[in-house]
C-alpha atoms as a printed R data frame, in Angstrom:
    type eleno elety resid chain resno      x       y       z
1   ATOM     1    CA   MET     A     1 50.849 156.622 100.756
2   ATOM     2    CA   ARG     A     2 52.318 158.482 103.789
3   ATOM     3    CA   ALA     A     3 51.650 156.809 107.117
4   ATOM     4    CA   ALA     A     4 52.737 156.720 110.707
5   ATOM     5    CA   ARG     A     5 54.363 153.341 111.423
6   ATOM     6    CA   TYR     A     6 56.350 151.483 113.984
7   ATOM     7    CA   HIS     A     7 58.647 148.528 113.055
8   ATOM     8    CA   GLU     A     8 59.035 147.180 116.560
9   ATOM     9    CA   TYR     A     9 57.178 147.271 119.909
10  ATOM    10    CA   GLY     A    10 58.333 150.010 122.216
11  ATOM    11    CA   GLY     A    11 57.949 153.649 123.189
12  ATOM    12    CA   THR     A    12 57.081 156.723 121.194
13  ATOM    13    CA   GLU     A    13 60.567 156.749 119.711
14  ATOM    14    CA   THR     A    14 59.509 153.802 117.550
15  ATOM    15    CA   LEU     A    15 56.989 155.972 115.647
16  ATOM    16    CA   THR     A    16 57.968 157.398 112.318
17  ATOM    17    CA   VAL     A    17 56.221 158.878 109.224
18  ATOM    18    CA   GLU     A    18 57.203 157.105 105.994
19  ATOM    19    CA   GLU     A    19 55.900 155.649 102.781
20  ATOM    20    CA   ALA     A    20 53.805 152.522 103.173
21  ATOM    21    CA   PRO     A    21 51.838 150.302 100.763
22  ATOM    22    CA   ASP     A    22 48.327 151.409  99.892
23  ATOM    23    CA   PRO     A    23 45.759 149.190 101.637
24  ATOM    24    CA   LEU     A    24 42.958 147.527  99.687
25  ATOM    25    CA   PRO     A    25 39.431 146.976 101.016
26  ATOM    26    CA   GLY     A    26 38.108 143.422 101.252
27  ATOM    27    CA   PRO     A    27 34.491 142.343 100.883
28  ATOM    28    CA   GLY     A    28 32.182 144.505 103.056
29  ATOM    29    CA   GLU     A    29 34.854 147.187 103.518
30  ATOM    30    CA   ILE     A    30 35.613 150.587 102.092
31  ATOM    31    CA   ARG     A    31 38.739 152.691 101.762
32  ATOM    32    CA   VAL     A    32 38.833 156.390 102.604
33  ATOM    33    CA   ARG     A    33 41.262 159.183 101.906
34  ATOM    34    CA   VAL     A    34 41.843 160.114 105.530
35  ATOM    35    CA   ALA     A    35 41.460 163.734 106.686
36  ATOM    36    CA   ALA     A    36 42.005 162.943 110.337
37  ATOM    37    CA   ALA     A    37 42.373 160.005 112.737
38  ATOM    38    CA   SER     A    38 42.222 159.852 116.506
39  ATOM    39    CA   VAL     A    39 44.523 158.552 119.234
40  ATOM    40    CA   ASN     A    40 43.004 156.081 121.698
41  ATOM    41    CA   PRO     A    41 44.668 154.443 124.637
42  ATOM    42    CA   VAL     A    42 44.533 151.087 122.836
43  ATOM    43    CA   ASP     A    43 46.830 152.551 120.207
44  ATOM    44    CA   TRP     A    44 49.772 153.066 122.517
45  ATOM    45    CA   LYS     A    45 49.034 149.914 124.491
46  ATOM    46    CA   VAL     A    46 49.295 147.897 121.278
47  ATOM    47    CA   ARG     A    47 52.394 149.861 120.107
48  ATOM    48    CA   SER     A    48 54.208 149.239 123.421
49  ATOM    49    CA   GLY     A    49 53.658 145.506 123.249
50  ATOM    50    CA   ASP     A    50 51.877 145.417 126.610
51  ATOM    51    CA   VAL     A    51 48.824 143.681 125.151
52  ATOM    52    CA   ARG     A    52 50.532 141.592 122.443
53  ATOM    53    CA   ASP     A    53 49.134 138.399 124.051
54  ATOM    54    CA   VAL     A    54 45.536 139.541 123.363
55  ATOM    55    CA   LEU     A    55 46.030 142.037 120.514
56  ATOM    56    CA   PRO     A    56 48.995 140.903 118.431
57  ATOM    57    CA   VAL     A    57 49.726 142.896 115.276
58  ATOM    58    CA   ASP     A    58 51.843 142.349 112.217
59  ATOM    59    CA   LEU     A    59 54.865 144.633 112.101
60  ATOM    60    CA   PRO     A    60 55.458 147.194 110.733
61  ATOM    61    CA   ALA     A    61 52.112 148.521 111.966
62  ATOM    62    CA   ILE     A    62 50.181 151.751 111.415
63  ATOM    63    CA   PRO     A    63 48.586 152.970 114.666
64  ATOM    64    CA   GLY     A    64 44.967 153.981 114.893
65  ATOM    65    CA   ARG     A    65 41.536 152.446 114.710
66  ATOM    66    CA   ASP     A    66 39.158 155.260 113.764
67  ATOM    67    CA   ALA     A    67 39.192 157.974 111.124
68  ATOM    68    CA   VAL     A    68 37.215 160.361 108.928
69  ATOM    69    CA   GLY     A    69 37.607 160.865 105.218
70  ATOM    70    CA   LEU     A    70 36.175 160.715 101.713
71  ATOM    71    CA   VAL     A    71 35.355 157.260 100.335
72  ATOM    72    CA   ASN     A    72 37.661 156.442  97.333
73  ATOM    73    CA   THR     A    73 37.309 152.667  96.902
74  ATOM    74    CA   ILE     A    74 34.401 150.323  97.690
75  ATOM    75    CA   GLY     A    75 34.819 146.659  98.468
76  ATOM    76    CA   GLU     A    76 32.723 143.781  97.083
77  ATOM    77    CA   GLY     A    77 29.165 143.614  98.397
78  ATOM    78    CA   VAL     A    78 29.074 147.107  99.903
79  ATOM    79    CA   ARG     A    79 25.825 148.989  99.361
80  ATOM    80    CA   GLY     A    80 24.519 152.381 100.473
81  ATOM    81    CA   VAL     A    81 27.733 154.355 100.081
82  ATOM    82    CA   ARG     A    82 29.414 156.058  97.105
83  ATOM    83    CA   VAL     A    83 32.850 157.247  96.116
84  ATOM    84    CA   GLY     A    84 33.219 160.816  97.440
85  ATOM    85    CA   ASP     A    85 30.938 160.346 100.473
86  ATOM    86    CA   ARG     A    86 32.279 161.816 103.711
87  ATOM    87    CA   VAL     A    87 32.175 159.169 106.390
88  ATOM    88    CA   PHE     A    88 33.630 158.411 109.829
89  ATOM    89    CA   GLY     A    89 34.242 154.958 111.177
90  ATOM    90    CA   LEU     A    90 36.383 152.110 112.377
91  ATOM    91    CA   GLY     A    91 38.839 149.621 110.879
92  ATOM    92    CA   GLY     A    92 41.019 147.074 112.560
93  ATOM    93    CA   VAL     A    93 43.126 147.469 115.664
94  ATOM    94    CA   THR     A    94 45.681 149.260 113.463
95  ATOM    95    CA   GLY     A    95 45.732 151.121 110.146
96  ATOM    96    CA   ALA     A    96 43.954 154.413 110.519
97  ATOM    97    CA   THR     A    97 46.787 157.038 110.890
98  ATOM    98    CA   ALA     A    98 47.669 157.189 107.217
99  ATOM    99    CA   GLU     A    99 46.638 158.932 103.988
100 ATOM   100    CA   LEU     A   100 44.458 155.883 103.129
101 ATOM   101    CA   ALA     A   101 42.635 153.631 105.574
102 ATOM   102    CA   VAL     A   102 40.226 150.679 105.296
103 ATOM   103    CA   LEU     A   103 37.033 150.814 107.372
104 ATOM   104    CA   SER     A   104 34.712 147.938 108.168
105 ATOM   105    CA   ALA     A   105 32.089 150.082 109.924
106 ATOM   106    CA   TRP     A   106 31.089 153.627 108.957
107 ATOM   107    CA   ALA     A   107 28.389 156.262 108.846
108 ATOM   108    CA   PRO     A   108 27.860 159.641 107.196
109 ATOM   109    CA   VAL     A   109 29.457 162.582 108.972
110 ATOM   110    CA   PRO     A   110 26.962 165.125 110.370
111 ATOM   111    CA   ALA     A   111 27.314 168.334 108.386
112 ATOM   112    CA   ALA     A   112 28.107 170.386 111.493
113 ATOM   113    CA   TRP     A   113 31.028 168.224 112.615
114 ATOM   114    CA   THR     A   114 34.528 169.241 111.759
115 ATOM   115    CA   ASP     A   115 36.981 166.630 110.551
116 ATOM   116    CA   GLU     A   116 38.555 166.680 114.050
117 ATOM   117    CA   GLU     A   117 35.214 166.024 115.721
118 ATOM   118    CA   ALA     A   118 34.311 163.259 113.285
119 ATOM   119    CA   ALA     A   119 37.722 161.639 113.715
120 ATOM   120    CA   GLY     A   120 37.201 161.531 117.448
121 ATOM   121    CA   ALA     A   121 33.759 159.953 117.327
122 ATOM   122    CA   GLY     A   122 34.241 156.435 116.079
123 ATOM   123    CA   LEU     A   123 35.659 154.334 118.886
124 ATOM   124    CA   VAL     A   124 34.271 156.352 121.778
125 ATOM   125    CA   SER     A   125 30.716 156.444 120.436
126 ATOM   126    CA   VAL     A   126 30.456 152.712 119.773
127 ATOM   127    CA   THR     A   127 32.011 152.004 123.165
128 ATOM   128    CA   ALA     A   128 29.705 154.422 124.973
129 ATOM   129    CA   LEU     A   129 26.626 153.125 123.179
130 ATOM   130    CA   SER     A   130 27.557 149.510 123.842
131 ATOM   131    CA   GLY     A   131 27.754 150.321 127.584
132 ATOM   132    CA   LEU     A   132 24.579 152.380 127.683
133 ATOM   133    CA   LYS     A   133 22.512 149.837 125.793
134 ATOM   134    CA   ALA     A   134 23.616 147.145 128.236
135 ATOM   135    CA   LEU     A   135 21.932 149.209 130.965
136 ATOM   136    CA   GLY     A   136 18.569 149.378 129.255
137 ATOM   137    CA   PRO     A   137 16.199 152.402 128.986
138 ATOM   138    CA   LEU     A   138 17.704 155.686 130.144
139 ATOM   139    CA   ALA     A   139 14.792 158.158 130.023
140 ATOM   140    CA   GLY     A   140 13.866 159.344 133.513
141 ATOM   141    CA   ARG     A   141 16.733 157.473 135.204
142 ATOM   142    CA   THR     A   142 19.732 158.782 137.032
143 ATOM   143    CA   LEU     A   143 23.035 157.614 135.582
144 ATOM   144    CA   LEU     A   144 26.472 157.958 137.174
145 ATOM   145    CA   VAL     A   145 29.370 158.074 134.735
146 ATOM   146    CA   GLU     A   146 32.698 157.334 136.424
147 ATOM   147    CA   GLY     A   147 35.477 159.077 134.453
148 ATOM   148    CA   ALA     A   148 33.160 161.350 132.562
149 ATOM   149    CA   ALA     A   149 35.759 163.769 131.232
150 ATOM   150    CA   GLY     A   150 37.636 161.195 129.023
151 ATOM   151    CA   GLY     A   151 36.781 160.199 125.505
152 ATOM   152    CA   VAL     A   152 34.348 157.400 126.281
153 ATOM   153    CA   GLY     A   153 33.026 158.999 129.478
154 ATOM   154    CA   SER     A   154 32.228 162.321 127.785
155 ATOM   155    CA   ALA     A   155 30.501 160.579 124.886
156 ATOM   156    CA   ALA     A   156 28.431 158.435 127.252
157 ATOM   157    CA   ALA     A   157 27.455 161.422 129.354
158 ATOM   158    CA   GLU     A   158 26.262 163.532 126.410
159 ATOM   159    CA   ILE     A   159 24.523 160.670 124.656
160 ATOM   160    CA   ALA     A   160 22.723 159.627 127.906
161 ATOM   161    CA   VAL     A   161 21.536 163.187 128.441
162 ATOM   162    CA   ALA     A   162 20.212 163.170 124.849
163 ATOM   163    CA   ARG     A   163 18.412 159.923 125.735
164 ATOM   164    CA   GLY     A   164 16.608 161.533 128.669
165 ATOM   165    CA   ALA     A   165 18.796 160.529 131.615
166 ATOM   166    CA   THR     A   166 19.887 162.706 134.512
167 ATOM   167    CA   VAL     A   167 23.661 162.301 134.374
168 ATOM   168    CA   ILE     A   168 26.114 162.733 137.183
169 ATOM   169    CA   GLY     A   169 29.739 162.608 136.099
170 ATOM   170    CA   THR     A   170 32.918 162.205 138.144
171 ATOM   171    CA   ALA     A   171 36.055 164.105 137.200
172 ATOM   172    CA   SER     A   172 38.730 166.266 138.777
173 ATOM   173    CA   GLU     A   173 37.563 169.740 139.683
174 ATOM   174    CA   ARG     A   174 39.400 171.309 136.728
175 ATOM   175    CA   ASN     A   175 36.966 169.389 134.447
176 ATOM   176    CA   HIS     A   176 33.739 170.304 136.244
177 ATOM   177    CA   ALA     A   177 32.870 173.163 133.812
178 ATOM   178    CA   PHE     A   178 33.495 170.707 130.931
179 ATOM   179    CA   LEU     A   179 31.033 168.245 132.422
180 ATOM   180    CA   THR     A   180 28.444 170.928 132.892
181 ATOM   181    CA   SER     A   181 28.814 171.768 129.158
182 ATOM   182    CA   LEU     A   182 27.906 168.137 128.443
183 ATOM   183    CA   GLY     A   183 24.706 168.468 130.420
184 ATOM   184    CA   ALA     A   184 25.966 166.451 133.365
185 ATOM   185    CA   LEU     A   185 26.101 167.279 137.072
186 ATOM   186    CA   PRO     A   186 29.752 167.225 138.070
187 ATOM   187    CA   THR     A   187 31.314 165.792 141.211
188 ATOM   188    CA   THR     A   188 34.746 164.582 142.202
189 ATOM   189    CA   TYR     A   189 35.675 160.929 142.312
190 ATOM   190    CA   GLY     A   190 37.207 158.985 145.169
191 ATOM   191    CA   ALA     A   191 36.529 158.844 148.956
192 ATOM   192    CA   GLY     A   192 33.165 160.232 150.039
193 ATOM   193    CA   LEU     A   193 31.487 159.762 146.628
194 ATOM   194    CA   ALA     A   194 28.414 158.110 148.131
195 ATOM   195    CA   GLU     A   195 27.903 161.082 150.412
196 ATOM   196    CA   ARG     A   196 28.275 163.592 147.572
197 ATOM   197    CA   LEU     A   197 25.847 161.635 145.434
198 ATOM   198    CA   ALA     A   198 23.287 161.730 148.258
199 ATOM   199    CA   ASP     A   199 23.190 165.541 147.774
200 ATOM   200    CA   LEU     A   200 23.025 165.426 144.004
201 ATOM   201    CA   ALA     A   201 20.623 162.495 143.684
202 ATOM   202    CA   PRO     A   202 18.432 162.335 146.870
203 ATOM   203    CA   ASN     A   203 16.416 159.464 145.336
204 ATOM   204    CA   GLY     A   204 19.555 157.484 144.573
205 ATOM   205    CA   VAL     A   205 21.478 156.473 141.508
206 ATOM   206    CA   ASP     A   206 19.721 153.977 139.150
207 ATOM   207    CA   LEU     A   207 22.553 153.078 136.778
208 ATOM   208    CA   VAL     A   208 26.334 153.343 136.625
209 ATOM   209    CA   LEU     A   209 28.768 153.310 133.719
210 ATOM   210    CA   ASP     A   210 32.396 152.948 134.592
211 ATOM   211    CA   ALA     A   211 34.750 154.373 131.989
212 ATOM   212    CA   ALA     A   212 37.720 154.922 134.358
213 ATOM   213    CA   ALA     A   213 39.089 151.530 135.434
214 ATOM   214    CA   SER     A   214 40.318 153.286 138.570
215 ATOM   215    CA   GLY     A   215 39.697 150.415 140.906
216 ATOM   216    CA   SER     A   216 36.396 151.870 142.073
217 ATOM   217    CA   LEU     A   217 34.121 149.284 140.635
218 ATOM   218    CA   ALA     A   218 33.258 147.603 143.977
219 ATOM   219    CA   GLY     A   219 32.181 150.984 145.405
220 ATOM   220    CA   LEU     A   220 30.163 151.741 142.263
221 ATOM   221    CA   VAL     A   221 28.286 148.394 142.660
222 ATOM   222    CA   GLU     A   222 27.533 149.320 146.268
223 ATOM   223    CA   ILE     A   223 26.222 152.723 145.184
224 ATOM   224    CA   ALA     A   224 23.955 151.187 142.516
225 ATOM   225    CA   GLY     A   225 22.812 148.460 144.888
226 ATOM   226    CA   ASP     A   226 22.869 145.788 142.250
227 ATOM   227    CA   PRO     A   227 25.773 144.617 139.957
228 ATOM   228    CA   ALA     A   228 23.259 144.237 137.157
229 ATOM   229    CA   HIS     A   229 22.845 148.013 137.189
230 ATOM   230    CA   VAL     A   230 26.550 148.643 136.650
231 ATOM   231    CA   VAL     A   231 28.469 148.317 133.377
232 ATOM   232    CA   THR     A   232 32.123 148.802 132.842
233 ATOM   233    CA   VAL     A   233 33.912 149.388 129.519
234 ATOM   234    CA   ALA     A   234 37.339 149.256 131.169
235 ATOM   235    CA   ASP     A   235 37.605 147.010 134.283
236 ATOM   236    CA   TYR     A   236 36.802 143.545 133.050
237 ATOM   237    CA   ARG     A   237 38.751 141.636 135.703
238 ATOM   238    CA   ASN     A   238 36.862 143.133 138.582
239 ATOM   239    CA   ALA     A   239 33.546 143.053 136.728
240 ATOM   240    CA   GLU     A   240 33.715 139.282 136.467
241 ATOM   241    CA   ARG     A   241 34.506 139.047 140.162
242 ATOM   242    CA   LEU     A   242 31.702 141.391 141.178
243 ATOM   243    CA   GLY     A   243 29.029 140.259 138.690
244 ATOM   244    CA   ALA     A   244 28.885 143.696 136.962
245 ATOM   245    CA   LEU     A   245 28.063 143.973 133.251
246 ATOM   246    CA   MET     A   246 30.832 144.327 130.671
247 ATOM   247    CA   ALA     A   247 30.656 146.077 127.322
248 ATOM   248    CA   ASN     A   248 33.238 146.169 124.494
249 ATOM   249    CA   ALA     A   249 33.881 148.368 121.522
250 ATOM   250    CA   VAL     A   250 32.384 146.808 118.421
251 ATOM   251    CA   ASN     A   251 32.668 147.817 114.746
252 ATOM   252    CA   ASP     A   252 28.970 148.440 114.434
253 ATOM   253    CA   SER     A   253 27.730 150.778 111.682
254 ATOM   254    CA   THR     A   254 24.343 150.955 113.426
255 ATOM   255    CA   PHE     A   255 25.963 152.479 116.542
256 ATOM   256    CA   LEU     A   256 27.939 154.925 114.373
257 ATOM   257    CA   ALA     A   257 24.778 155.932 112.528
258 ATOM   258    CA   GLU     A   258 23.014 156.478 115.887
259 ATOM   259    CA   ALA     A   259 25.860 158.705 117.069
260 ATOM   260    CA   GLY     A   260 25.756 160.561 113.746
261 ATOM   261    CA   ALA     A   261 22.023 161.100 113.988
262 ATOM   262    CA   LEU     A   262 22.479 162.691 117.428
263 ATOM   263    CA   GLY     A   263 25.168 164.845 115.824
264 ATOM   264    CA   GLU     A   264 22.818 165.978 113.111
265 ATOM   265    CA   GLN     A   265 20.326 166.977 115.835
266 ATOM   266    CA   GLY     A   266 23.043 168.948 117.658
267 ATOM   267    CA   ARG     A   267 22.742 166.661 120.697
268 ATOM   268    CA   TYR     A   268 26.166 165.042 120.497
269 ATOM   269    CA   VAL     A   269 29.432 166.740 119.555
270 ATOM   270    CA   PRO     A   270 32.700 164.778 120.124
271 ATOM   271    CA   ARG     A   271 35.020 166.897 122.296
272 ATOM   272    CA   ILE     A   272 38.621 167.437 121.147
273 ATOM   273    CA   GLU     A   273 41.312 168.467 123.526
274 ATOM   274    CA   ARG     A   274 44.090 168.928 120.954
275 ATOM   275    CA   SER     A   275 44.975 168.183 117.337
276 ATOM   276    CA   TYR     A   276 48.428 167.301 116.013
277 ATOM   277    CA   PRO     A   277 49.824 167.069 112.508
278 ATOM   278    CA   LEU     A   278 50.810 163.634 111.274
279 ATOM   279    CA   GLU     A   279 54.495 164.501 111.651
280 ATOM   280    CA   GLU     A   280 53.947 164.883 115.379
281 ATOM   281    CA   ILE     A   281 52.423 161.457 115.967
282 ATOM   282    CA   ALA     A   282 55.008 160.689 118.677
283 ATOM   283    CA   ARG     A   283 53.992 163.828 120.649
284 ATOM   284    CA   ALA     A   284 50.344 162.891 120.300
285 ATOM   285    CA   HIS     A   285 50.935 159.434 121.691
286 ATOM   286    CA   ALA     A   286 52.974 160.866 124.519
287 ATOM   287    CA   HIS     A   287 50.132 163.277 125.365
288 ATOM   288    CA   SER     A   288 47.648 160.395 125.499
289 ATOM   289    CA   GLU     A   289 49.937 158.271 127.619
290 ATOM   290    CA   ARG     A   290 50.193 161.007 130.253
291 ATOM   291    CA   GLY     A   291 46.471 160.510 130.895
292 ATOM   292    CA   HIS     A   292 43.838 163.017 132.123
293 ATOM   293    CA   VAL     A   293 42.817 163.817 128.546
294 ATOM   294    CA   ARG     A   294 39.625 165.861 128.231
295 ATOM   295    CA   GLY     A   295 37.767 164.284 125.322
296 ATOM   296    CA   LYS     A   296 39.970 163.188 122.464
297 ATOM   297    CA   ILE     A   297 43.335 163.745 120.814
298 ATOM   298    CA   VAL     A   298 43.305 163.850 117.013
299 ATOM   299    CA   ILE     A   299 45.861 163.534 114.213
300 ATOM   300    CA   LEU     A   300 45.382 165.662 111.139
301 ATOM   301    CA   VAL     A   301 46.522 163.761 108.033
């Protein structure tokens, strides 16, 4: 199969497209013929070697954790899916940006989602849902999403709106129209946030989800009034110090199915900033590394 790979840790120059061995699914896994995969910050953090102490990988490695495609091989013990089904989902820390990928969690793709949208849904939807569920019921509550224009933040904002929350999202002014399209009330981040929130939410903010890791967590706890009402999916070091909740991405088919159900209802659509062909994997990683991505970056395989 053709795949993007890197043979050593380093910058985008380590990425190449070449022939690689076909992967085989183990028990409880499936293999898909990939239509598209997404680029997440964890992909280039792993590729650079910056997180090798906590997320080591065997080299050469194929970047990518989530993908969409048609099932072509089913591992031992798997039920409820057939060869030819169109699914989106997650595999390991690496392995998705290739013609064939193994998934350990998956769900049917909503009919209305394009391949690009489905490719962008896996990791961000399970991360967003993990954070939102840690906060408890959302209906009738006011939720602040810090970093609401990014992949996880935009998913969290739209899903929370679908769950009945009033959502306020922080982002730069250029992304305020984007936040409005998600159903969120936009505001800028940084100094003076509490004062701006007083105008948008006169009765206060009930819950906070931090998807930015911008160093603002202490201020977010102060805004919420209780660290138990704040969850971060990005700033674990400060969360432990402050007593805020922490949520991680998990390969959970239940979460994927929940995101897919919202997609079928037209209440959640993964937002894609740009798609790149497989041959331009290095450009896609460079784009992600520059930051300020609105939604997701996707690789068409």
